[in-house]
C-alpha positions in Angstrom: -50.7 -39.9 0.2 -54.3 -40.1 -1.8 -55.4 -43.2 -3.3 -54.7 -43.8 -6.7 -59.0 -43.2 -7.8 -58.2 -39.8 -6.3 -55.0 -39.1 -7.9 -56.7 -39.4 -11.1 -59.4 -37.0 -10.0 -56.9 -34.6 -8.7 -54.9 -35.2 -12.0 -58.4 -34.1 -14.0 -59.4 -31.0 -11.2 -55.7 -29.8 -11.8 -56.1 -28.8 -15.5 -58.3 -25.7 -14.3 -56.2 -25.2 -10.9 -53.0 -24.3 -12.2 -51.5 -27.4 -12.3 -51.7 -28.3 -16.0 -48.9 -30.8 -16.9 -48.1 -31.8 -13.0 -48.4 -35.6 -12.3 -51.4 -37.0 -10.3 -48.1 -37.1 -7.2 -47.7 -33.6 -7.3 -51.1 -32.7 -7.4 -51.7 -34.5 -4.5 -48.8 -33.0 -2.6 -49.6 -29.7 -3.9 -53.4 -30.4 -1.9 -51.8 -31.9 0.9 -49.6 -29.2 1.6 -52.2 -26.5 1.2 -54.0 -27.9 4.2 -50.2 -27.2 6.3 -50.5 -24.9 8.9 -47.2 -23.7 10.5 -47.0 -23.2 14.1 -48.3 -19.7 14.7 -45.4 -17.2 15.5 -45.9 -14.7 18.0 -44.1 -12.4 15.6 -45.9 -12.2 13.2 -46.3 -8.6 11.5 -47.9 -7.5 8.4 -45.0 -6.7 6.1 -47.2 -3.0 5.1 -46.9 -2.4 8.6 -43.0 -3.1 9.0 -40.1 -0.7 8.3 -37.8 -2.3 6.4 -34.6 -1.2 6.1 -31.3 -1.8 4.4 -33.2 -4.2 1.8 -29.9 -5.3 -0.1 -28.4 -8.6 0.0 -29.2 -11.8 0.7 -30.8 -14.1 3.8 -27.9 -16.6 3.9 -26.6 -17.5 7.3 -24.0 -20.2 8.8 -26.9 -21.0 11.6 -30.4 -21.4 11.3 -33.4 -22.7 13.4 -37.2 -22.5 14.0 -38.0 -18.7 15.3 -40.4 -20.3 17.7 -37.3 -21.4 19.6 -35.8 -18.6 20.3 -36.1 -15.6 23.1 -37.8 -13.3 20.6 -41.2 -15.8 22.2 -40.5 -14.2 25.4 -39.8 -10.4 24.3 -41.3 -9.9 21.1 -41.8 -6.2 21.4 -37.9 -5.8 21.9 -37.0 -7.8 18.8 -37.7 -6.0 15.2 -35.4 -7.7 13.1 -35.3 -7.5 9.5 -37.7 -9.9 7.1 -36.5 -12.2 3.9 -38.1 -15.4 2.2 -36.8 -18.6 0.4 -38.3 -20.0 -2.4 -38.6 -24.0 -1.8 -39.4 -25.1 -5.6 -40.2 -28.5 -6.0 -40.3 -30.5 -8.9 -40.4 -34.4 -10.1 -37.0 -35.8 -11.0 -36.6 -38.2 -14.0 -36.6 -40.8 -12.0 -39.5 -39.6 -10.0 -38.2 -38.3 -7.0 -39.1 -34.8 -5.4 -36.2 -32.5 -5.8 -35.5 -28.8 -4.8 -34.0 -26.2 -6.6 -30.8 -24.4 -5.1 -27.8 -22.0 -5.9 -24.3 -21.7 -5.7 -23.6 -18.1 -4.8 -21.0 -16.3 -7.0 -17.6 -16.2 -5.6 -16.9 -12.5 -5.8 -19.7 -11.6 -3.1 -18.8 -10.0 -0.2 -20.6 -12.2 2.1 -21.5 -15.8 2.0 -20.1 -16.2 -1.6 -19.8 -19.7 -3.1 -22.0 -21.1 -0.5 -25.4 -23.1 -1.6 -28.6 -21.2 -0.6 -32.4 -21.5 -1.9 -33.5 -18.6 -4.2 -34.8 -15.4 -2.2 -33.7 -12.8 -0.2 -34.5 -9.6 1.9 -38.0 -8.1 1.5 -38.3 -5.3 -0.3 -40.9 -2.3 0.8 -42.9 -2.8 -2.9 -43.4 -6.7 -1.8 -47.1 -7.4 -0.9 -46.2 -10.6 1.3 -43.9 -12.9 2.0 -44.5 -15.1 -1.6 -44.1 -12.0 -3.8 -40.4 -11.8 -2.0 -39.5 -15.0 -2.5 -40.9 -15.1 -6.1 -39.2 -11.9 -7.2 -36.0 -13.0 -6.2 -35.8 -16.4 -7.7 -36.6 -14.5 -10.8 -33.6 -12.0 -10.2 -31.5 -14.8 -9.4 -32.3 -17.5 -11.6 -34.7 -15.6 -14.0 -37.6 -18.3 -12.5 -41.0 -17.0 -14.0 -43.2 -16.8 -11.1 -46.1 -17.8 -13.5 -44.1 -21.0 -13.7 -44.5 -21.8 -9.9 -47.7 -22.8 -7.7 -47.4 -21.8 -4.1 -49.2 -23.9 -2.1 -47.8 -23.1 1.5 -45.2 -21.4 4.2 -43.2 -22.9 6.9 -42.8 -21.7 10.0 -40.2 -18.7 10.6 -36.6 -19.2 11.0 -34.0 -16.9 12.3 -30.8 -16.6 11.2 -27.3 -15.9 13.0 -27.7 -12.5 11.6 -31.3 -11.8 13.2 -33.2 -11.9 10.2 -36.7 -13.4 9.9 -36.4 -16.1 6.8 -39.9 -17.5 5.7 -39.5 -20.5 3.4 -42.2 -20.6 0.6 -43.0 -23.9 -1.1 -43.8 -24.1 -4.3 -44.6 -26.5 -7.1 -43.0 -26.2 -10.4 -45.4 -26.9 -12.9 -43.6 -27.3 -16.3 -39.7 -28.4 -15.5 -39.1 -28.2 -19.1 -40.5 -24.6 -19.8 -38.1 -23.4 -17.2 -34.8 -22.2 -18.6 -32.2 -20.7 -16.0 -30.7 -17.5 -16.7 -28.4 -16.8 -14.1 -27.7 -13.0 -12.6 -23.7 -13.8 -12.6 -23.7 -10.9 -10.0 -25.0 -12.8 -7.5 -25.5 -16.9 -8.7 -22.7 -19.1 -10.1 -24.5 -22.1 -10.7 -28.3 -23.2 -10.4 -28.6 -27.2 -9.3 -31.4 -29.5 -8.0 -31.2 -32.2 -5.4 -33.6 -34.7 -4.0 -35.5 -32.9 -0.9 -36.0 -36.7 0.9 -31.8 -36.8 1.4 -32.5 -34.0 4.1 -33.8 -36.7 6.5 -31.1 -39.2 5.7 -27.8 -39.8 7.5 -26.1 -40.8 4.4 -23.6 -38.1 3.2 -24.3 -36.1 6.3 -22.0 -34.9 8.7 -22.5 -32.3 11.6 -20.3 -29.9 13.6 -21.3 -28.7 17.2 -21.3 -25.0 17.9 -21.6 -22.5 20.3 -24.2 -19.6 19.6 -25.2 -17.0 22.6 -24.0 -19.7 25.0 -25.8 -22.5 24.1 -24.5 -25.7 22.0 -26.2 -27.1 19.0 -25.4 -28.9 16.0 -24.9 -27.7 12.5 -25.6 -30.2 9.4 -23.6 -30.3 6.6 -25.3 -32.6 3.6 -22.4 -33.5 1.1 -24.1 -33.5 -2.5 -22.5 -34.0 -5.9 -24.1 -33.4 -9.4 -22.8 -33.7 -12.9 -19.1 -33.9 -11.1 -20.0 -31.2 -9.2 -19.4 -31.2 -5.7 -21.7 -29.1 -3.3 -21.9 -28.7 0.5 -25.6 -27.7 1.5 -25.5 -26.3 5.7 -26.8 -24.1 7.9 -29.6 -21.7 7.4 -30.3 -23.8 4.0 -29.8 -27.1 5.7 -32.0 -26.2 8.2 -35.0 -25.1 6.2 -35.0 -28.6 4.1 -34.6 -30.5 6.8 -37.7 -29.2 8.0 -39.4 -28.7 4.7 -38.4 -32.6 4.2 -40.3 -33.5 7.4 -43.3 -31.9 6.6 -43.6 -33.2 3.2 -42.5 -36.7 3.6 -44.1 -36.7 7.2 -41.7 -38.4 9.1 -38.5 -37.0 11.4 -35.1 -36.6 10.1 -32.8 -40.2 10.8 -30.7 -38.0 12.8 -30.4 -35.9 16.4 -31.2 -32.5 15.0 -30.1 -30.7 18.9 -31.6 -27.4 18.3 -30.7 -24.7 20.6 -32.7 -24.4 24.0 -32.2 -21.0 24.5 -31.8 -21.1 28.5 -32.5 -17.8 30.6 -28.3 -16.6 30.2 -29.1 -16.8 26.3 -32.0 -14.4 26.7 -29.6 -11.4 28.5 -26.8 -12.1 25.3 -29.5 -11.3 23.0 -31.1 -8.2 25.0 -27.6 -6.7 24.6 -27.0 -6.9 21.0 -30.0 -3.9 21.1 
């Protein structure tokens, strides 16, 4: 992290860099994250060149892992999954801790009802890029004005259980007091926030060994309580937040992640899906 003197300079520079109102710590974090370069994916395709079908619905699944760990890296031309983006919107809490905005999906949704998710969803043809997908969905779901969010970087692509490529987009909420959540009741039941660092700790975490496409891996569950309401953050959302916390805090989680190894037989299983 930057020194106190450099933090003061960054705070002054931020007035003309879209970070007015942000603390020196957030400004320094934004500067660091802007230098972050995610692992390059062999499956990077410009959204304007993609044929995106069935754009309705949200990119939430019960599993999640880096796309670079999947058979797509071996046979990229044979895989053309849909694309989605989620917004990892960070801000400083009242105690100075770094927090992330999360949602609880509506209970009447036909899929993944009442599950915790990051704001976001599948790309639409009118979206210029992944950032626009993530910020558009956040506006539609929780009323988050894109002008309140300073986008600083994206993480590596993740692949959901349903073979949807999900791009996590990290942004800094410049003025948390200006954000007044306006929930889309058809999609979102609640909006809350949690400390990002909790996704690196073993506290309030449990895991379950899952077999998927012939391989064993761990699904992580994080139990969290806020305002007397209990939430469970797991699957794709948990996997993305573990990665985000690792990048932001520059350290590995205090627990075993156990990602899929994807042996040759797993590739064969995938190929039969297409």
